[in-house]
C-alpha positions as CSV (number, residue, x, y, z in Angstrom):
1,M,155.5,3.0,121.8
2,N,157.2,0.6,124.1
3,G,160.6,1.7,125.6
4,P,162.0,4.8,127.1
5,I,161.3,8.4,126.4
6,L,164.1,10.0,124.4
7,R,165.1,13.7,123.9
8,S,167.5,15.6,121.7
9,I,169.2,18.8,122.5
10,D,170.8,19.3,119.1
11,G,167.8,19.4,116.8
12,G,167.5,15.6,116.4
13,T,171.0,14.6,115.5
14,E,171.6,12.7,118.7
15,W,169.1,11.3,121.1
16,Q,169.4,10.3,124.8
17,E,167.1,8.3,127.1
18,V,165.5,10.6,129.7
19,A,163.0,8.4,131.3
20,D,162.5,4.7,131.9
21,T,159.2,3.2,130.8
22,F,157.8,3.0,134.4
23,G,156.2,-0.1,133.0
24,Q,154.1,2.0,130.7
25,K,153.1,1.9,127.0
26,W,153.6,5.5,125.9
27,M,150.9,7.0,123.7
28,S,151.7,10.8,123.4
29,I,154.0,13.5,124.6
30,T,153.7,17.3,124.6
31,S,156.0,20.1,125.7
32,S,156.1,23.8,126.7
33,I,157.6,26.1,124.1
34,D,161.0,26.1,125.7
35,G,161.0,22.3,126.3
36,T,161.4,22.5,130.0
37,R,157.9,21.3,131.0
38,L,156.9,18.0,129.5
39,F,153.8,15.7,129.8
40,A,153.9,12.1,128.6
41,G,150.8,10.0,128.3
42,A,150.6,6.3,128.8
43,T,148.0,3.6,129.4
44,G,148.6,4.0,133.1
45,G,148.3,7.8,133.3
46,V,150.0,11.1,132.6
47,W,153.6,11.8,133.7
48,T,155.1,15.2,134.0
49,S,158.6,16.7,134.1
50,S,159.6,20.3,134.9
51,D,163.3,19.8,134.1
52,S,163.4,18.9,130.4
53,G,162.7,15.2,131.1
54,V,165.5,14.5,133.6
55,T,163.0,13.5,136.4
56,W,159.4,12.5,136.1
57,S,156.4,12.1,138.4
58,K,152.9,10.7,137.7
59,I,149.9,13.0,138.0
60,V,147.6,11.4,140.6
61,G,144.2,10.6,139.2
62,S,145.3,10.7,135.5
63,E,144.8,7.0,134.8
64,G,143.5,6.5,131.2
65,K,144.0,10.2,130.3
66,G,147.2,10.1,128.3
67,R,146.0,10.3,124.7
68,H,146.1,13.2,122.2
69,M,147.6,15.7,124.6
70,A,148.4,19.4,124.2
71,S,150.3,21.7,126.5
72,S,149.9,25.4,127.1
73,P,152.9,27.4,125.8
74,D,154.2,27.9,129.4
75,G,153.7,24.2,130.2
76,N,151.5,24.9,133.2
77,R,148.4,23.3,131.7
78,V,147.7,20.1,129.7
79,T,144.6,18.9,128.0
80,S,144.0,15.4,126.9
81,L,141.3,13.8,124.7
82,A,140.9,10.2,125.9
83,N,137.4,9.0,126.7
84,K,136.4,12.6,127.5
85,T,138.3,15.9,127.8
86,W,140.6,16.0,130.8
87,S,142.5,19.1,131.9
88,Y,145.2,19.5,134.5
89,S,147.0,22.5,135.8
90,L,150.3,22.4,137.7
91,T,148.9,25.3,139.8
92,D,145.6,23.6,140.6
93,P,145.1,23.4,144.3
94,V,145.0,20.0,146.0
95,L,141.5,18.9,146.9
96,A,141.2,19.2,150.7
97,I,138.0,18.5,152.5
98,D,137.4,19.0,156.2
99,I,134.3,18.7,158.5
100,L,134.7,21.7,160.8
101,T,131.5,21.0,162.8
102,P,130.3,18.9,164.5
103,F,133.5,18.4,166.5
104,V,134.9,14.9,167.0
105,D,132.9,13.0,169.7
106,E,130.8,16.1,170.4
107,Q,127.4,15.8,172.0
108,V,125.2,17.7,169.5
109,S,122.2,19.6,170.8
110,T,121.7,21.9,167.8
111,W,122.4,20.9,164.3
112,S,124.6,23.2,162.3
113,P,127.2,21.3,160.3
114,Y,130.0,23.1,158.5
115,V,132.0,21.4,155.8
116,S,135.0,23.0,154.0
117,W,134.7,21.5,150.5
118,G,137.9,23.0,149.2
119,T,138.0,22.8,145.4
120,A,135.3,20.1,145.1
121,T,132.7,20.5,142.4
122,N,130.6,17.5,143.3
123,C,129.7,17.0,147.0
124,G,127.7,14.5,149.0
125,Y,127.1,13.0,152.4
126,N,125.9,9.8,154.0
127,W,125.2,8.4,157.5
128,D,127.0,5.6,159.2
129,G,129.0,4.2,156.3
130,S,126.4,3.9,153.6
131,E,127.7,3.3,150.1
132,T,125.4,5.9,148.6
133,Y,126.2,9.6,148.8
134,I,123.3,12.1,148.8
135,P,124.3,15.1,146.7
136,V,124.5,18.6,148.3
137,N,125.5,22.0,147.0
138,C,129.2,22.5,147.7
139,A,128.6,26.3,148.0
140,N,126.4,25.7,151.1
141,N,129.3,24.4,153.2
142,G,127.2,21.6,154.7
143,S,124.2,23.7,155.8
144,D,122.0,21.6,153.5
145,I,123.0,18.3,155.3
146,P,119.9,17.4,157.4
147,L,119.9,16.1,161.0
148,P,121.1,12.6,161.4
149,P,118.3,10.0,161.2
150,S,118.8,8.7,164.8
151,Y,119.6,9.7,168.3
152,G,122.8,8.4,169.9
153,P,126.1,7.8,168.2
154,N,126.3,8.9,164.5
155,T,128.9,9.1,161.8
156,L,128.7,11.8,159.1
157,T,130.7,10.9,156.0
158,V,131.2,13.5,153.3
159,Q,132.8,13.0,149.9
160,G,133.9,15.6,147.3
161,R,135.2,15.2,143.7
162,D,137.1,18.0,141.9
163,I,137.5,18.7,138.2
164,N,140.5,16.4,138.0
165,E,138.3,13.5,139.2
166,T,140.1,13.4,142.5
167,V,137.9,12.0,145.3
168,V,138.3,12.8,149.0
169,T,136.2,11.3,151.8
170,K,136.1,12.4,155.4
171,S,134.1,11.1,158.4
172,R,133.2,12.6,161.8
173,S,131.7,10.7,164.7
174,F,129.5,12.5,167.2
175,T,126.4,11.9,169.4
176,R,123.0,13.4,168.8
């Protein structure tokens, strides 16, 4: 559907525009039981409203996920069947990754890295900007990341991906 999203507050007798197209081609829409929480799917992603469609914001990382959507009765979760099943929760924590040790510009004498992976479900690392990430177990908090391959300056880069396909990358420079 090209054009704006419309809503009715009188059972469909009259309709009003509640959202511009945002340059999108709309494919589906779903709502909470009370109509306050809405999700609208487009070719460019999934948009959400928590005020019956008055204001809208795009869900980061939802590109290509806006087909065949269903909302939970309370409107806190949405599932979409596009290329594969995608689920999103308004209460999902934001993916935050941090390298706690080694410290920035630290001279490392013993190797004991510690990475806070947050809500990541797929974790990996590389050395000095490599394009390839070596998988590690997120539950190990970096203890399975081996010593850097060389003495002198090194950069550890870690990358995590969560269930919403959000990817976060962090780097830490230190000297071994």
